[in-house]
Structure formats: structure tokens, C-alpha cells
C-alpha positions as CSV (number, residue, x, y, z in Angstrom):
1,M,42.5,23.5,114.1
2,S,42.1,25.1,110.9
3,E,44.7,27.5,109.8
4,Q,43.4,30.8,108.3
5,H,45.5,32.0,105.4
6,H,45.0,35.7,104.4
7,E,45.2,36.3,100.5
8,Y,46.7,39.6,100.0
9,S,46.5,41.3,96.7
10,E,49.4,43.1,95.1
11,R,47.5,46.3,95.5
12,D,47.3,45.8,99.2
13,V,51.0,45.0,99.6
14,L,51.9,48.0,97.6
15,R,49.4,50.2,99.6
16,E,51.0,49.0,102.9
17,V,54.5,49.4,101.7
18,T,53.9,52.9,100.5
19,E,52.1,53.8,103.8
20,L,55.1,52.5,105.8
21,E,57.6,54.3,103.8
22,S,55.8,57.5,104.1
23,K,55.6,57.2,107.9
24,S,59.3,56.3,107.8
25,A,60.4,59.4,105.8
26,T,58.3,61.7,108.1
27,A,59.9,60.2,111.3
28,A,63.3,60.7,109.8
29,R,62.7,64.4,109.1
30,L,61.1,64.9,112.4
31,F,64.1,63.3,114.5
32,D,66.8,64.6,112.1
33,I,69.9,64.6,114.3
34,R,70.9,68.0,113.4
35,R,67.7,69.2,115.0
36,I,68.4,67.5,118.1
37,I,72.0,68.6,118.4
38,G,71.5,72.1,117.3
39,G,68.5,72.4,119.8
40,L,70.5,71.1,122.6
41,F,73.7,73.4,121.9
42,V,71.5,76.4,121.7
43,V,69.8,75.7,125.0
44,Y,72.9,74.9,126.8
45,G,74.6,77.8,125.1
46,V,72.1,80.1,126.3
47,I,72.4,78.8,130.0
48,V,76.3,78.8,130.1
49,T,76.4,82.3,128.3
50,I,74.1,83.6,131.1
51,A,76.4,81.9,133.8
52,G,79.4,83.7,132.0
53,L,77.7,87.1,132.2
54,T,76.9,86.8,135.9
55,D,80.3,85.5,136.9
56,D,82.0,87.4,139.6
57,D,85.7,88.4,139.6
58,A,86.6,85.4,141.7
59,A,85.4,83.0,139.1
60,I,87.1,84.9,136.4
61,D,90.4,85.1,138.3
62,K,90.2,81.3,138.8
63,A,90.3,80.8,135.1
64,E,93.3,83.0,134.9
65,G,91.4,86.0,133.8
66,V,89.4,84.5,130.9
67,N,85.6,84.4,131.3
68,I,85.5,80.8,130.2
69,N,81.7,80.4,130.8
70,L,81.1,83.4,128.5
71,W,83.2,82.1,125.6
72,T,82.2,78.5,125.9
73,G,78.6,79.6,125.8
74,L,79.0,81.7,123.0
75,G,80.7,78.9,121.2
76,M,77.9,76.6,122.0
77,L,75.4,79.0,120.7
78,L,77.3,79.5,117.4
79,L,77.6,75.6,116.9
80,G,73.9,75.2,117.8
81,L,72.9,77.9,115.3
82,F,75.1,76.3,112.6
83,F,73.4,73.0,113.0
84,L,70.0,74.6,112.8
85,T,70.9,76.8,110.0
86,W,72.4,73.7,108.0
87,L,69.0,71.9,108.6
88,K,67.0,75.0,107.2
89,L,69.3,75.3,104.0
90,R,69.6,71.6,103.5
91,P,66.6,69.7,104.7
92,T,66.1,66.0,104.2
93,A,64.7,65.0,101.0
94,P,60.8,64.8,101.1
95,P,59.4,61.3,100.5
96,P,58.6,60.2,96.9
97,P,55.1,60.6,95.9
98,P,52.9,57.4,96.6
99,I,52.8,54.8,94.0
100,T,49.3,53.7,93.0
101,P,48.6,50.4,91.5
102,D,47.3,52.2,88.4
103,D,50.8,53.8,87.9
104,T,52.6,50.4,87.9
105,R,50.2,49.1,85.2
106,Q,51.0,52.0,82.8
107,E,54.6,51.2,82.5
């Protein structure tokens, strides 16, 4: 059996590495943990707040007069909005511009 060896030029390797770095940075921005946590807290906060607004007197009496679902839901909403605002004000850094083989020769 003859083994086939591929010869990769420096340009091919550099192009491949640049492409993978770009994809990785895009995925990191898309799946930023602040977006996931903030989104989940907002969704669950809305659900729990609605449950708190529709609680009857028996549920409120059971919690010793505190509408716990309403307060918990509002807290979850605020926390979720905090995470989403933080994401908006301090986004992840954009990927560096791609380096072409011509750029490396000029240095």
C-alpha cells in the first residue's frame, strides 16, 4: 500500500486556522452564557409573575400573607433583564480581522 502524503503550504494552514478561529468566535458570541441565563430568567420570570398575579387568597394566606409568586417572578424578571442589559452594554469582543499570507510577509 502506498501512503499518500498531502503537502500543505503555509498559506493553506494559515487560511484554515483563520477560518476555524472565525467560526469559534462566532459560536462564542452566539452562545454567550449571559444570553442563555438572561433569556431563561425572563421567560420563567414572566410565567411566575403571571402565576403571582392570578393567585387566589388561599395561596397568599398559605405564604403568610406574602404573594411569593409575584415577588419571585418580578425578581427573576429583573435578574434576566440585568443579564441581557449586561450583554448589550458589554458584548464579547469581535474576532480579529483575518490575516492573509500577504500581511505576514510585510512584517
